[in-house]
N, C-alpha and C positions, 0 to 999 in steps of 0.2 A: 637418660631422657629420651623421649621418642618424638621425632619430628614427623609432620605430615609431609611426605615426599611427593604426594600426588601421583604415585605410580602403583597404587593398590591394584592387585591383579584379580584373577578369577577366584572364586571360592573353591577350596579343595575339599571342604566338608560342609555340605549344605545344612545338615542338621545342626552343626555347631556354629554356623555362620562364619566360618574361618575364611579370611581373605589374606592375600599376600600384602606384606608391608613393603617388600622390595623384591625385585626380580633380577635375574642375570641370564646368561646365555643358556645354561642347562639346569639351573636350580632356582627355586624361589625361597624367600625367607618370610615366615609367618611368625608374628609375635607369640612368644611362649605364654602359656596360661596353665592354670592349675590342672586341667585335664591331661596335660602332658607329663605329669609327675611319674606315673607308672612306667611310661615309655623310657624316660631318662633313667629311672631307677634300674631298669633292666640293662641298659647300656653301661651304667656305672658299675654294675655288679659283675660284668665280664672280667675275668682274671687278667687278660692282656691289657684291657683298657685301664684297669685299676693299677697295674704295674707301670704303664706308660705315664699316667697322670699322677702317680704317687698318692692315690686316694684310698681311703679305707671304707669298709661297708657301713652304710647308714640306713636307718629305717625309711620306709616309704613315707611315713608320717613326717619325719624330720625333713625329707626332701620337699614335701608339699609346703611345709612351713617356710622353708628357705625360698621357694618360688614365690610364695605370697609376700614374703618380706622384700624380696628383690623387686617385685612389681611396683612397689612404692618408692624404690630407690631412684632418685633423679639422675644418678651418675652412671647408670648402666642400662643397656638394652639387650634383651635376650631373645633369640629367634630359633625356631625349628627350621631345619633345612629340608626342603621338599623337592622331590623329583617331578618332572612334568606330569606323571600319572598320579601325583598326590602322595606317593610313598615317602614317609619321613625317614631320613637317613642320617640325621645328625643334629647337633645343637651348637650354636655359635653365639658369641656375646661380645659386645663392646663395653668394657667395664672401666671403672676408675676415670670417667670422663671429667676433664677439667677444661672448661671452655675458655677460661682466662689464659691459661698457658697453652691451650690447644693440644693436649695430650690425652691418651687413652691406651688401654691394653686390650688385646684381642685374646679370645679363648675359643677353642674349637674341640669338639668331640664327635667322632663318627661312629655309627652303628658298625660293629666289627664285620657284619655280613656285607657291607657296602663299601669296603675299603678297596683301594687299588684301581678305582674307576675314574679318578680325577675329581670326584665330588668335593673333596676337601679343598682343593685348590680353587674350584669354581665358587664355593661358598665364601672362602676367605677373600677372593677377589671382589665379590659382591659387597662384603662388609667393608673392605677397604675403600671401595668406591663410595659407599654411603658416608664413611667418616670424612673423606676428603672432598667429595662432591656435593654433599648436603650439609655437612657440619664443618665448623671452622677448625678442624684438627690440623696440626702441623707435624706431630710425631706420634706414631703408633709403636707400641712395644709388645713383645711376646716373650714368655719364659717357658722353658721345658728342660728336663734333665738331659744331660749331654749324651745319654745312651738311647734317647728316643728318636731313632733315625727316621721313622715315618713322618713325625711332626716336623723335624728339621728340614726334611725334603719338601714338604708342602709349603713351609714358610719361605724357603729359598725360591721356589717356583713363583711365589706371589711377590717377590722382590725384596723380602726382608733380608737385612744384612746382619750377620753375627758380629756384635761389637764387644763382647766380653763374656766372662764366666764368673758367676758367684760361687766361690769354692765352698764345697761341703754345706750347701744351703738347704738341702732337702733330706729329711729322714723318712725312709720307706722300707718296710720289712726288715728292720733292724740294721739297715745300712745307710751310710751317708752318700748322697749324690751331689755332684756339681750341677748348677743350673746354667744353661746357655741363655744369654740375654741377646735378643735380636730386636731390630728396629727398622722402621720404614718412615722416611721423611716425605713431606709433600712434594718437594722438587723431584725426588726419586720416583714418586708415583706419577707425576706429570710426564716423566720421561719413559714410562712403560709403554711398549708398543703392543697394545691389546685393546679389544673393544671394551667400552665402559658398560656398566650395568644398565644404564638408561638407554643403551642402544640394543638391548636384548629383544629378540623376536620370539623367543620360546616362553610361553606362559604355562603355569601349572594348571592342569585340568582337574576336574572332579574325578575321583577314583570310581570305577564301576561299582554299582550297588550289588 
């Protein structure tokens, strides 16, 4: 589901009429749409990303169909992660939203060319602030295979606690992997000593033509 947060930012693409749905200190989140399919397809086709996420190659058409299907799904929100100059650097989602129990799962994928700069942590912090600051979430979870060190590091920086392992839960490239299960609870988020997304002063600008 998508809530009107009242913090819509500057357009990053005037021709597409793209606006921010949410902003943070160094990145902005714009709602994902069909025109982003080719961009996401390129990221998902990267061998390192495919290994870290345990995904297999799919056609661009299939990805477009998935984005269209997910856009009508009331229990998830998908966003493109944008830098202040409008450069897209990743995809992040809040999926499996259950407003009765106050639970949801976070998903994050970064452009391989923009890793190691803190963008993943900033984007995840922004999504977490959306979940706890604007939505009635109490528990967020994340899963990744236990050898995905970059993802585990980003989750830890954002306050997620590793609470267990689902043994041999993922099949990828003919091998079974364990999945690390991490979570962040509302009281833990409230205790984090960092600026909130709504205190952001950096907006995403239109890229130069």
